[in-house]
N, C-alpha and C positions, 0 to 999 in steps of 0.2 A: 887328562886329569886323573890322578890315581888316589886311591884311598891308602893311608898308611897301614902298616901291617897290624899293629896292636891297637884296636879301637878302644879297648878298656883303659888304656893309659891316657886317653884324651878326654875322658868323661868329666863332666862338671860334678864332682863328688859333693860339693856343698849343697847343690840342689837335691841330689840323691839322698843326702843325709836328712834334709828337711822332709823329704818324702817319707822316709822311714820313721821319723819322729811323729809325723801326723798319722800314719797308719797304726802306729803303736798306741797313740792317744785314742784313736778311734776304736781299736779293739778293747782297750780297757774301759772305755765309755760304754760300749755296747754290752760288755760283761756286767758293768754296774747297773745299767738301765733295765736289764731283763734278768738279773741274777735270781737263780732258783736254788735254794739250799739243798733240795733233794737231788739236784744235778749240779753240784758245785764245781766239777771238773771243767776247766776252761777248754778242754779238748772234746767235750761231749757234743757230738754233731746233731743231737736231737734238740739242742738249744741254739739260739741265734749266735751266741758267742763262739760256739764250736764251728758253725757254718761260716761265720765271718773269718775265722782263722783259715779255713779252706779257701775262701775268696782271696785272702791276703797272699797265701802261698801261690795260688794260681796266677795272681796279678804279678808277682815277682817273676814267675816263670814266663809270663807273657812279656814282661819288660826285657828279660834276657833274650827272648826270641827276636824282639824288635831290634835290639842292639846287634844281633848276629846277622840278620838279613841285610842285603844291600840297601843303601839309602835310596837307590833308584827305584826300588820296588814301590815306594809310596808315591813318587811323582809320576812314574809311568802308568801305574794302575789306579790313579786317583779317581778318574771318572768311572771306572769299573766298580770300585769300592762304593762310590756314591750311588751308582745305579743299583747295586745289590742291596744296599740299605733301604733305598726307596721301595724296592720290591717287598722287602720285609715289612716296611711300614704299611704297605697296601695289604699284604697277607694277614697282618695282625688284626686288621679291621674285620676280616672274614673268619679267621681261625683262632683269634686270640681269646684270652680269658679276661673277664672283667674283674678288676681288683680296685676297691675303694671308688667305684663309680667310673673308672677309666678302663676301656678295652685296649690295653697297650702291652699285654704280657703274653709271651709264650710259656707254657708250663709243661715241663718234661720231668715227670716224677716229682721230686722235691725241689727241682731246680727251676727258677723263673728267670726269663730273659726279657729285657725291655729294649726293643730296637731304638726307641727314642733317644736313649743314652748314647748308643753307638752312632746315631745320626749326627751328633755334634762333631765327632771325629771325622766322619765321612764328608760332611759339609765343609769343614775347615780345609781338608785336603783338596776338595773340588775347587773351592775359592782360590786357594794358593795356585793350583794348576792353571786356572783361567787367567788370573791376574799377573802371573809371572811372564806372560807372553811379551815379546819385545815391543810390540806396537800397542799394547794395552794402555788405555788412558781413561780414567774415571770421568773426564770431562765430555766424553763422547756418549750420547744418549743410548746407543746400541749396547755399549759396554755396561752401562748402569742397568739396563734392562736384563742383560745376561746374568749379572750378579744378583739382581732382584729375584730372578726365577730360581736360581740355585738355593737362595735362602728361603724363599716363600714356599717352595714345593714341600720340603719336610715340615715346615711350620703348619701348612694347611692340613697335611695328613695327620699330624700329631693333634691338632685342634679337633679333627674328626673323631679322635680317640677320647675326647673330653679330658685331655691332659694339658690344660691351659698353662700351667707352670713351666713344663718342659718346652712348650712352644714359645713362651716369652723369652727364654734364654737366647734364642736366635736374634732377638732385637739387639743384644749386646754387641753383635758383629758390626754395628754401626761405628763403634770405636775403632775397629781395625780399618774400616773404610775411610774414616776421617784421617787416620795416620798415613794412609796410602794416597791421600790427595783429594778425597771426597770433600765437597764444599761444606765448610763449617756452618754455613747458613742453613743447609738442609738438616744437619744434626740438631742445630738450635731450634728449628721449626718443629721437629719431632718432639723435642723436650717441651717446647712451648705448648704444643697441642696436648701433650700428656697432662700438663698443669691445668690447661683449660678444661680438660675432661673432668678432672677432680673438682675444680671450682664449679663446674656446671651441675655436679651432683649436690654440692653443698648449697649453692646459691640459685636463685631464679635466673633463667637465661637472660632476661632483660638487665639484671644486675651485672652479669658477666660482660654483656655487650657494652654497658656503660663504663665499666672498668677498663675494657680494652680500648674503647673510644677515647677515653682520657689519655691513655698511653700513646695512642696514635697522634692525638693532637699535640701532646708534649714533644713527640719526635718531629712532627711537622713544624712546630715552632722553632726547633733547633736549626732547621734548614731554611727557614723563612727570615728575611731581613726585618720585616715589620711584624714583630711578635704581637703587637697590640691588635692588629687585624685578625690574627689567628685566635686570640683570646675572645675578641668580639664575635667571631664566627662560632666558636664553641659555645659561648653564652647564648647566642641566638638559637643554635641547634637544640641545646638542652632545654632552654626556656620554651621553645615552640612545642617540644614534646609534652612537657607538663601542662602547657596551656591547652593543647589539643585534647590530651588524655583526660584532664580533670574538668574542663569547662566547655570547650567548643563542641566536641563530639557528643557529650551527654545532652547539651542544649539542642543540638540538631537531631538527637535520638538516633545516632549512628553507632553501631557496635563494631569496633575494630579491635582485634587482639593487640594488647599493649606491646608485645614483642615485635609483631609485624609493623606496628606503627613506628616504634623506635628504630627498627631496622631500615624502614623506608626513609626516615629523616636522615639517618647516618649515611645511607647510600647517596641521597640527594646532596648532602653536604660534601661527600667524598668526590662527587662529580664536579661540583663547583671548585673544590680544592685542586682537582686534577687539571681543570682548565687553567687555573692560575699557575699551577706548577709548570705546565707546558709553556705558557706565555713568559713566565719569569725565569724559565730554565732552572727550576729548583731540582737539584740532584737528590737521589735516593727516594723519590716519591714512590717508586716501585716497591720499595721495602715496606713502606706504610701500607700500601695497597695489599701486599702479600700478608702482612700481619693481620689486617682486618678481615681479609678474605678467609684466612685460616680460622680466625675466631668465629666467623659466621658459620663456616662449614662444621666446625666441631660442636658448637652450641646447638646447631640445628639437627645434628645427627646423634647427639648423645643419648636422647631418649630411646631411639631405635636400637642403638648398640647396647645400651644398658639393659633394655627389657627383652631383646630378642637374641642377641649374640652371647651374652653372659648368662650362665645358669644361676638358679636361685641362690645356691650356696656361695657362689662368687659374689653376688650382689650383697648378700648378708655379711660376708667377711669384709668387703670394702666399707660398708656402712658402719660396721663395728669398729674398724680401724679409724674412721673419720669421726667417731663419736656420735654418729646420727642415731644409733641404737645402743642400748646398754643391756646386754644379755649374757652375763657371766656364767649362767647355768646352761646356755644354749650354744649359739653360734660362737660366742666369745670364750667358751669354756677352755679350749686348748691354750690360747694365748694368756688367759687369766691365770691358769695353773702354771704355765711356763714362767711367767713373771714372778709368781710366788716362789717357785723353785729357785730361780736365779737370785732373787733378792734374799732368800733365806740363807744362802751360802755365805753371806758376809764377806769378810776380807780374805780368809784362808780356807773357807769351806767347812763342811761337816765331816769330811774324811771319806776315804774310799769305802764304798758299800754302806755308807751311813746316811745316804740321802733319803729322807722320809717321803718326799713327794715322788721320788723315783721308785723307791722300794714298794710303795703301796699303789703304784700305777695310777696316780692322779693325772699325769700328763699323757694324753693319747699320742701314739706314734713316737714315743720317747726314744726309741732306738734308731729312728730314721730321720724324719723331718725335724724333730725337736730334740735331737741328740745334744744340742748346745746347752740346753737347760740342765742336763746331767753334769756337764762340765762346770757350770756356774754353781750348782748346789753342792757338789762334793769337793770341788777345788777352789771355790770362791772367786773373788775378784782377781786375785793373783793368778789363778789358773786360767781365767778368761783372758787376761792380758797376755799370758804366755801363748795361748792358742792363736789369738789375733795377731800377735807379733810374728809368729811362725808363718801365718798366711801372708802377711804384708811382706815378710822377707822372701817368701817363695815367689810372690808376684813381681817383686823387684828383680829377683834373679832371672825370672822368665823374660822380663823386659830387657834386661842387660844381654841375655843370650840372643834375643831377637834382634837387638840393635847391632850386634857384632857380626851378623850373618852377611856374607858377601853374595850369597845366592838368594835371589828375590823370592823363590819358592819357600825356602826355609824362613825367611824374614816374615813374609805374609802369614805363613802358618803359625809362627810364634805369636804374632799379634792376635790371631784368632784364639789361641790357647789362653793368652792373658785375659781377653775379653770374657770368655766363657767361664773360666775359673773365678775371675773377679766378680762376675755377676752372681754366681752361685754363693760365694762367700758373703757378699754384701746383703743379698736378699734373704738368705737363710737366717743369718744372725738378726737382721732387722725384723723378720716376721716373728721370731721367738721372743722379742722384747716389745712387740706391738707397734713398731715403726713402719711396717709394711703389711699388706694383707697376706693371709696364709695362702701361698700358691703351690705348696707341695713340691719343693725341690730339695735335694739332699745337700748336706755340707760335705764338700770334697774331701775324700780320703778318711773321713771320720764316721759318717752315717753308715748304718748297716745296709748292705745290698751288693750283690755281685756285679750287676750290670753297670751301676754307677762307678764302682771301684775300678772295674775293667776299663771303662770309658776314660776316666781321669788318668789312669795309668798309661793308657795308649796315648792320650793327648800329650802328656808330659814326656814320655820316653821317646816318642817319635821325634820331638823337638831336640831332646838330648842326643839322639842319634845324628841328626843333621849337624848339631854343634860339634860333635866329636869327629866328624869327617874333615880331614885336612886336604886343602886343595893346593896343587902345585902350580 
């Protein structure tokens, strides 16, 4: 198999055009968000917009280098690249500089490098290298374990850096795994557990278990021929719980935690239903058992995870998003000001450099994590729609490129790129309008920062390189 002579004639220039439009919008937005009248030149490298221009130029150079080297470089050296980034993630814990509470940066003069951003590229290459093997199958437990280790290792190291947002990005790779044949039930259970986690924060655990128990009974009734017996059993279970909790136990002066009491009754009922399911040969009972087991596990562990694994500012942001606390001058300040900025833009915006929320620095991190509010304030609803449309178009193009790859390495890598960029776009925009907690991840190609721009450029142009290679 040989590569055609002129690689540049085979490139997907539509995708490259979208890339240039996004980085141009990004540069203008960074310029507007931190504009300084005393340093109005867009080329002033003492300001962030001057530095962003340097990052853009260096990213274009990086993209050209990627297109010029052999496509085999990335597949042959995938594990070596992954290992080098893992070493950097370990080294940054020792020799890194703490910025905004995260020890995840190397600082060399005025240049800062964040290995966590490059880890997304390295992990995508390593996964593609592993999964493109001829005998690889996600139905084999040892293969699933290998994939899990490749994803979990950088996640764990990034979590040790207190950079929860960057660590969560790796969860998006479940979408790639699903596309490559991973069980849809596993992906659904992960989503189900995430919903349960949120419900367990809002409701009491016993309320969550009752809610899940009703769902399990409804599913059981679908598979059971005699639905009246299922209804009777449900009524007896719930009725016995209220009878014991409110009358019998107080009368006997016994003190049993209500959650444990309800859990015990549910398990007892589940055992009875299991015996019936085995005797009657009721299918899918394992699904009900798995759902309830997941619910019990999540609701039982949510307090420990919430209180010990999450930091205080993470808990505050989640509670603010869920409306459990109202602190617009404290933990909710960033999102509150961001929504004001976006809402004040109206239909067509206030105009370039005329954003008051932006100009007077009401929004923290307005050139990085909250760059989207600058777009909303100065360009209005029309500008927001254009930016979102460009991202949707880009993701569709990446999916199309991935689907047409005959080489499994390139296809799997393409799905990784789609998952990572899609996650960034969705959660960054959602957190600026209060629909997701603030997790501190940049908006691809638009937010200020060299590490993120390099990482997203590498992700995209390595895929474009694979796509431009023609096979005989």
